C-alpha positions, 0 to 999 in steps of 0.5 A: 389108473388115471382119469384120462384112461378111465374115461376112455374105458367107460366111454367104450363100455357105453358105446359097446352096450348100445351096439349090443342092444342093436344086436338084439333088435336085429332079426338077421339069422347070423352067426356071432362072427357075422353079426359082428361084421353086419351090425358094426358099420360105418355109422358106429365107427363114426359115433365112436370117433365123434364120442371119443373126440367130444368126451375124452380127447383133452381140449389141447388136442382137439384144438390142434396142439399135437404135442400134448400127447404125441402119436404113439409108435405101435412098433415095439423098440429096444430099450436104451437107458441113460445116466443123466448126470456125471460127478463133476457137473458144476453146482449151477442148479440147472440140470432139470432145465437141461433135461427138459429141453433135451427130452425130445431129442433123447427120445427121438434118437432111441433113449427110452429111459433115464436114470436121474441123480438123487433129487433130494437135499444132501449135506453139502447143499447145492454142492452135493452130488446127492449121495450124502443124503440129508432130508429125503423129502426136500427136493429142492423146496426148503432153505436147508444146507445153505440153499433151497435148490439141490445141485440140479435145481428146484422141485418144481423144475424136477417135477416139470422135467419128469413131466417133459420126459414122460411127454415123449414116452420115456421113463424116469428112474429115481436114484435112491440112497437109503444106506445112510444119512449125512449132515445131522443137525445136532450130536447125541452121546451114544454108547459104542465100540470100535471095530477093525476097518479091515474086519468089522467083525472084530471089536477093539477095546471096551465100550465107550461113550462117543459124541455122534452126529445122529439127530435130524430135526429138519427145522426148516421143513418142520413136519411138512410131509413127515413128522419123523425125526431121526435120532441115534436109535435109528442107526447102527454106527458112525465113523466120527466121534465129535468129542475126541475128533477121532475117525474110526468105525464105531458100532452102537453097541446099545442098538445092535450087537452084531452088524446085519449078517445079510450083507456082503462079506467083504472086510468080514461084513460090509454093513457099514459104508459111511456117515450114519448107517441106518439100522435096517432091523428097526421097525420105525425106520422100515415103516418111515422109509416105506411111507417115503417111498409112497410119498416119492412115487405120489409126488414125482410120478417116477417109474422105478428106481436105481438103488444105491449101495445094495451090498451094504443094506440088509438083503431082505429090506429092498425085497420087502420094500419093493413088494409093498411099493409094487402092490401100492403102485400101478406101475411096473417099477423097474428097479436096478441095484448098484452092487458093486463087486466083480464077482459074478457069484455075488450078484447071482446071490443077491438076485436070488435072495431078492426074489429076482425083483432087482436087476443089477449093473453088470460091474463084471463086464465093466471091468472086462472093458477097463481091463481090455482098454488098458491092455490094448492088443494084449486082451483076449477079445474072445473072453470079453463077456466071460463071468458077467451078468449079461452071460449068466442072467441076461434079463437082470443085467444093466450093462454099462461102459462107465459111470459117475463112480468110475470117473477119474478121481473117484473112489471106484475109479476104473475108467475105460480108456477113450479109444475102447468106448466106441467098441464097448458101446458097440458091444452093449448096444447091438447085442441081444442081452442086457439093458444097455445104459449110456453114461452122460459123461461119455455122451456129453464129455467131462470138462472138468477132466478133459474127457471129450464128448462121444455124442456124435459116435454114440448117436449112430450106435443108439440109432442102430439099437433103435431100428436094426438091432433085432432078430437071431444073433450069431456070434463069431468069437473065433479070433483072439483080437477081433470078434464079430456078431450078426442080427438077422432082423425080423418082420416088425422092423423094416430093413433091420439086421446088422453085422458088427465087428470090434478089434483091438488088433489090426484091420480084420475081416469076417465071413458072417451069416446075416440071413438068406432073406438079405441075399442080394442086398447091399450092406454099408458100414454106418459108422463111416469107418469102412467106406467100401459097400458089400453085397450079401450072397445067395447063402446069407453071408457077407464079408465084413471088415473093421479097421484096426483098433476100431468098430464097424457096424454094417447095416442095409442100405 
């Protein structure tokens, strides 16, 4: 708890003590309930107000600068996450500056949290997207890998951007890459054995000595923040022998006899992914990563994490790591992991193995979107949410349409075609289940790949989620091409409630129930796709329409 809130609590406690003294002096014979009404009068309220203003409220607010701590809306709103980067951003070191300028507007449309890219120095310096993690302590502070800033800016800019995001009551989730390290400063001779790429449990030939890039000295940083220096004993394997220039998967046989079994079973065992693979059975490694996690939270004031490549890391590691950090930090530390698999059973298994501490991206739903977009009117829209995390464990599902890995040209390319994206975003933003994530590349476009921005379309749907997507949900998944659903709204959000339709076929209409409380009200399609307005009948039903291959969202006028 910070000093600001401690002071509030201490001050209120003192005021209550004074009021209690007055109670004792009172000779009025009243019940405790009456006593409270009789003795806490206008004078008390004025005293609390004046004391709060003099002793607690920051000088900037008392002098009229209301932007320092903007008024808080007490009405609970739906959460909406945004991934604030894409793969092909130019290496100009200005993303943190852009975020600082963008924070107020993003908050105003309904974004409540931001997933920021890896903020530490990668092996390619200013050109590294962040997943070739080199020095986790260098947030754009040291001249390493031929640059001081990262691709996104300097440490100071990063911290200022986070502060600005917090100013508008949004949370920051930091992208964490702990599976591997890249860009070592020197090589070491290590005993290793080759393994087959398609079945890493099968060894090839005899052990041999290789020259591996495994020594991390961090000369420019020195011992600042941490004196830990990585060497071959902290890793379980690499994919390059610098002596022979051979690209194979080499398991360090002096470190591990077998790959960690508690990982995904693709390729027999998917412990090894790339670069120098961290050995999560090494206590020195575990202790250093925990120390780093505490340092990162203290330094950045981040609110949670996006965990990279969790299927390749010993399942128990992040479970224990997060438990330690949650006991260390006063924050909730919401965490979402990237377990890249279309098999819903694997996602459920991971969630169970990690004691429900980690949400996961709904990869199966993404693949359904991609398949639907590429199948056009041949896809059965009734099956859009089948075998997805949003259906199986909705409170652990982070739903998304695309991300940096699925972009054209990337390793997991599975791009959702542009015509279907508004339909997919309508699906994840207006329905009850899952935490939806907006992709920067969809919102702002991807100039490098000639992908246009969908900002204007997405702004409408995001605002609908913020203001209207509340209350009971009724599904109308009764047609091969066109599906619909409604939300009845609730008492907390004025005029809330909606009806949504998406179709991969011709123009359609659906007779759907939005609730009798909306009887006689006029609804219109806020997307602008349908111009006609409708009136809800006495039974709470309306006839809602959608254009061919399109989406419509109907709300109260």
